[in-house]
C-alpha distance (Angstrom), angle and dihedral (degrees) to the residues before:
residue distance angle dihedral
X1 . . .
X2 3.79 . .
X3 3.81 120.2 .
X4 3.80 124.9 -172.7
X5 3.81 118.7 -148.7
X6 3.80 123.3 -165.0
X7 3.80 101.5 -135.6
X8 3.81 93.1 -172.0
X9 3.80 98.9 53.8
X10 3.80 119.9 102.6
X11 3.78 138.5 41.4
X12 3.80 92.3 -84.8
X13 3.80 99.4 40.0
X14 2.91 137.2 171.4
X15 3.82 95.1 12.3
X16 3.81 98.0 55.6
X17 3.80 91.5 43.6
X18 3.81 88.4 55.3
X19 3.82 90.8 48.7
X20 3.80 89.0 48.8
X21 3.79 90.0 54.5
X22 3.79 88.6 50.2
X23 3.82 90.8 53.6
X24 3.79 92.2 46.6
X25 3.80 95.0 48.8
X26 3.81 92.0 47.5
X27 3.81 89.2 65.9
X28 3.77 122.2 90.3
X29 3.82 125.4 -100.5
X30 3.81 95.3 17.2
X31 3.78 103.2 162.4
X32 3.81 103.8 155.4
X33 3.78 117.7 116.0
X34 3.80 107.7 -126.7
X35 3.79 122.5 -151.9
X36 3.80 109.1 -159.3
X37 3.80 106.5 -154.9
X38 3.79 115.1 -162.8
X39 3.79 149.0 86.0
X40 3.79 102.9 -43.0
X41 3.82 91.7 -155.2
X42 3.81 87.4 65.4
X43 3.79 102.2 29.6
X44 3.80 102.0 43.9
X45 3.85 96.2 57.9
X46 3.82 90.1 49.3
X47 3.81 92.1 50.0
X48 3.80 88.5 51.9
X49 3.80 94.2 44.3
X50 3.80 92.6 52.3
X51 3.81 92.5 39.5
X52 3.78 93.2 -121.8
X53 3.77 105.3 164.1
X54 3.79 135.7 144.3
X55 3.81 138.1 149.5
X56 3.80 84.9 -119.6
X57 3.81 93.5 57.5
X58 3.82 118.7 95.3
X59 3.81 126.8 179.7
X60 3.82 116.6 -144.3
X61 3.80 113.9 -167.4
X62 3.82 115.8 -127.7
X63 3.81 111.4 168.3
X64 3.81 96.4 -173.8
X65 3.81 131.7 69.7
X66 3.81 129.6 -158.9
X67 3.80 107.5 -137.2
X68 3.78 125.2 -140.6
X69 3.79 95.0 -109.0
X70 3.79 97.9 46.8
X71 3.79 120.8 110.4
X72 3.84 104.4 -100.9
X73 3.79 100.4 -138.6
X74 3.80 94.8 40.9
X75 3.81 92.9 46.1
X76 3.81 93.8 50.1
X77 3.80 90.5 49.6
X78 3.79 96.2 46.0
X79 3.80 99.4 35.6
X80 3.78 102.5 51.4
X81 3.82 90.0 151.9
X82 3.82 91.7 58.3
X83 3.79 121.3 115.4
X84 3.82 92.5 -112.3
X85 3.82 94.9 47.8
X86 3.81 92.4 47.1
X87 3.80 90.7 46.1
X88 3.79 92.3 55.0
X89 3.79 91.6 45.1
X90 3.80 89.3 54.3
X91 3.81 90.8 47.0
X92 3.80 93.9 47.8
X93 3.81 92.4 48.9
X94 3.80 94.2 47.6
X95 3.80 97.3 -112.1
X96 3.81 89.3 123.1
X97 3.81 130.1 26.9
X98 3.82 97.5 -147.7
X99 3.80 137.0 16.2
X100 3.82 127.1 -147.5
X101 3.80 130.5 -167.8
X102 3.79 140.0 160.3
X103 3.79 89.3 -167.4
X104 3.80 133.5 100.1
X105 3.82 104.2 -13.5
X106 3.79 93.6 -157.4
X107 3.80 91.7 53.3
X108 3.80 90.0 49.1
X109 3.79 91.6 52.2
X110 3.81 94.0 45.4
X111 3.79 90.0 47.4
X112 3.79 91.8 49.3
X113 3.79 94.2 50.3
X114 3.79 99.1 41.6
X115 3.81 104.2 29.9
X116 3.79 101.7 43.5
X117 3.82 97.2 13.4
X118 3.78 134.9 -140.2
X119 3.80 116.7 -70.8
X120 3.84 109.2 -100.0
X121 3.79 109.8 -97.9
X122 3.82 95.3 25.8
X123 3.80 108.9 115.8
X124 3.80 95.2 -160.7
X125 3.81 133.8 -4.7
X126 3.79 115.5 -120.4
X127 3.78 141.4 -164.2
X128 3.79 130.0 -142.5
X129 3.78 138.6 -154.2
X130 3.79 127.9 -145.3
X131 3.80 120.4 -115.2
X132 3.83 116.4 -164.7
X133 3.79 112.6 -133.7
X134 3.79 120.8 -137.7
X135 3.81 91.4 -126.7
X136 3.82 91.0 58.1
X137 3.78 96.3 -95.7
X138 3.78 128.8 119.8
X139 3.78 129.7 -119.9
X140 3.78 132.7 -176.8
X141 3.79 133.3 -145.0
X142 3.76 121.1 -152.6
X143 2.92 137.4 -140.7
X144 3.82 94.9 32.9
X145 3.78 98.1 178.8
X146 3.78 111.3 -49.6
X147 3.82 95.0 101.4
X148 3.80 112.9 35.1
X149 3.79 93.1 175.5
X150 3.79 117.2 43.0
X151 3.77 141.5 176.5
X152 3.82 123.6 -136.4
X153 3.82 91.8 -109.1
X154 3.79 89.9 56.4
X155 3.81 93.5 51.2
X156 3.80 87.7 49.3
X157 3.81 89.6 55.9
X158 3.81 91.8 45.2
X159 3.80 87.0 60.1
X160 3.81 90.9 55.8
X161 3.81 93.2 45.4
X162 3.80 91.1 46.7
X163 3.78 92.7 49.8
X164 3.81 91.7 52.5
X165 3.79 91.3 47.2
X166 3.82 94.3 47.3
X167 3.78 91.9 47.8
X168 3.80 98.0 46.3
X169 3.80 102.5 35.2
X170 3.81 102.8 30.3
X171 3.81 96.4 29.1
X172 3.81 93.3 -127.1
X173 3.79 109.0 163.4
X174 3.82 113.5 -134.2
X175 3.83 93.0 -16.0
X176 3.79 116.4 -138.0
X177 3.81 113.9 -121.3
X178 3.79 121.7 -149.8
X179 3.80 131.2 -177.5
X180 3.82 111.8 -133.8
X181 3.79 106.7 -125.9
X182 3.81 144.3 148.2
X183 3.80 93.0 -102.6
X184 3.80 141.8 15.8
X185 3.79 97.8 -121.1
X186 3.80 121.9 97.5
X187 3.80 109.7 -106.5
X188 3.81 94.5 37.2
X189 3.78 125.1 125.1
X190 3.78 139.3 33.2
X191 3.79 124.9 -37.0
X192 3.81 92.3 -85.8
X193 3.80 93.7 53.1
X194 3.80 93.1 44.1
X195 3.80 92.0 51.6
X196 3.81 94.1 43.5
X197 3.81 97.2 51.3
X198 3.84 97.5 71.3
X199 3.81 91.1 46.7
X200 3.79 91.5 54.2
X201 3.80 91.2 43.4
X202 3.81 91.4 55.3
X203 3.82 95.7 41.4
X204 3.82 107.4 110.7
X205 3.82 92.6 -170.2
X206 3.81 93.9 70.1
X207 3.79 139.5 51.1
X208 3.80 99.1 -122.4
X209 3.82 115.6 -168.0
X210 3.81 98.8 178.5
X211 3.77 134.0 -113.8
X212 3.79 121.6 -11.3
X213 3.79 128.3 -165.1
X214 3.78 131.4 -141.5
X215 3.81 90.9 -94.1
X216 3.82 89.5 60.2
X217 3.82 96.5 60.2
X218 3.81 94.7 93.0
X219 3.81 100.1 37.3
X220 3.80 127.0 74.9
X221 3.80 98.7 -100.1
X222 3.83 92.0 109.0
X223 3.80 135.5 11.5
X224 3.81 97.6 -166.3
X225 3.80 113.7 42.8
X226 3.79 116.8 -165.6
X227 3.81 128.8 -153.4
X228 3.81 141.9 129.0
X229 3.80 117.6 -76.0
X230 3.80 93.6 -107.5
X231 3.80 92.0 60.2
X232 3.80 93.4 37.9
X233 3.78 94.5 53.0
X234 3.80 92.1 51.0
X235 3.82 89.1 52.6
X236 3.82 90.2 46.4
X237 3.81 93.9 52.9
X238 3.79 91.2 44.9
X239 3.81 91.2 50.8
X240 3.81 90.8 49.6
X241 3.79 89.6 52.3
X242 3.82 90.4 56.2
X243 3.80 89.6 72.2
X244 3.80 91.1 50.7
X245 3.80 90.2 49.2
X246 3.79 95.6 51.6
X247 3.79 90.0 47.1
X248 3.79 90.3 52.8
X249 3.82 89.9 48.4
X250 3.80 93.1 50.0
X251 3.81 98.9 -108.4
X252 3.81 97.5 110.8
X253 3.82 92.2 128.3
X254 3.80 95.2 55.8
X255 3.81 106.2 127.7
X256 3.79 94.0 -136.9
X257 3.79 101.0 41.4
X258 3.80 93.5 48.3
X259 3.80 86.5 66.4
X260 3.80 88.8 70.2
X261 3.80 91.1 69.2
X262 3.81 107.0 110.4
X263 3.83 92.3 -142.1
X264 3.81 90.3 70.7
X265 3.81 89.0 68.3
X266 3.78 100.2 36.1
X267 3.77 101.5 -156.5
X268 3.76 144.6 -25.6
X269 3.81 128.0 -106.4
X270 3.78 123.6 -126.3
X271 3.80 100.6 -118.2
X272 3.78 118.3 -150.6
X273 3.82 100.1 38.5
X274 3.79 124.7 107.1
X275 3.81 99.2 -107.8
X276 3.81 136.3 27.2
X277 3.80 113.0 -80.2
X278 3.82 115.3 175.6
X279 3.81 120.8 -162.4
X280 3.80 118.6 -160.2
X281 3.80 133.2 -162.7
X282 3.79 114.8 -88.1
X283 3.80 91.1 -125.0
X284 3.81 93.4 52.2
X285 3.78 118.3 151.4
X286 3.81 130.4 -166.9
X287 3.81 97.1 -71.3
X288 3.80 91.6 51.6
X289 3.82 92.2 51.2
X290 3.79 90.9 48.9
X291 3.81 91.1 50.8
X292 3.81 92.0 46.5
X293 3.79 88.1 59.4
X294 3.81 89.1 49.9
X295 3.82 91.0 52.1
X296 3.81 89.4 51.0
X297 3.82 89.9 50.9
X298 3.80 91.6 52.7
X299 3.79 92.0 46.9
X300 3.80 90.9 53.2
X301 3.81 96.5 41.8
X302 3.80 94.2 48.4
X303 3.83 93.1 41.3
X304 3.79 91.7 -137.5
X305 3.81 92.1 166.6
X306 3.80 91.0 52.6
X307 3.79 91.8 49.3
X308 3.80 91.2 49.8
X309 3.82 89.7 49.8
X310 3.80 91.8 50.1
X311 3.79 93.1 47.8
X312 3.79 95.9 48.2
X313 3.81 94.5 41.9
X314 3.81 88.4 66.6
X315 3.80 89.3 63.8
X316 3.80 97.6 49.1
X317 3.81 117.6 111.3
X318 3.79 113.7 -108.0
């Protein structure tokens, strides 16, 4: 498998990306070919300094960088020699099987939707965030911020995408799907929740368990928790702050609370596009980059994108 890594994306790039490569390559049975896309005048000396070398490591020169505050569409059009633009070109032409970046999120999303395209039948791609369960399990919330305003049909599809992702990446058998709401009873919630509930209830492709409340996020009532991106992103940022709180209170070594640290999960894939695209946190350090590569490996090995394509192709009009 061939994985492209944007070496220039992130607040601490390219140094932390190089350290992440070092961590990844130090593991056993690492067979992926890694294409390091970035300014070779900056990246190459760091690779040499940190003694990061492998026959499977390839440096691809990209002299331009898309900054965080640049307009995504304009930057991709005008900076075709940037690490993100080159990465998507390589992905679209089949030179790499997955692309990873902790850079400009908007540019990553625009690149994903217009370079490799949305899978036919998917109304809108989505992203998820991981929620550690108190019993040691793992749950996901989607959407986590890509789609602030949603329609019921889109939430219904997010449930299908989330179930495939939870099953193939986190090995959750027949994942339970819950709709985040203000009460457990059917008919509760705003207009979006009320209209989404019957769609989820009738969806034979998922294991729908009904409404869940905020207090259910960390128990085992549901594995895949569905909401609009506005709600999901608020939950995501709150969950990230839990780790900061426990650190400040002196409980940083608590086995459960350490699982809230974003670096343990690396990044999140854009679900619903034709090939694996992994978006990392802008403040990613070495561990996060290493885990992003691991997520890309799992996405390729399990062929999640292919399974999504096969599932949604059955619903396309002839």
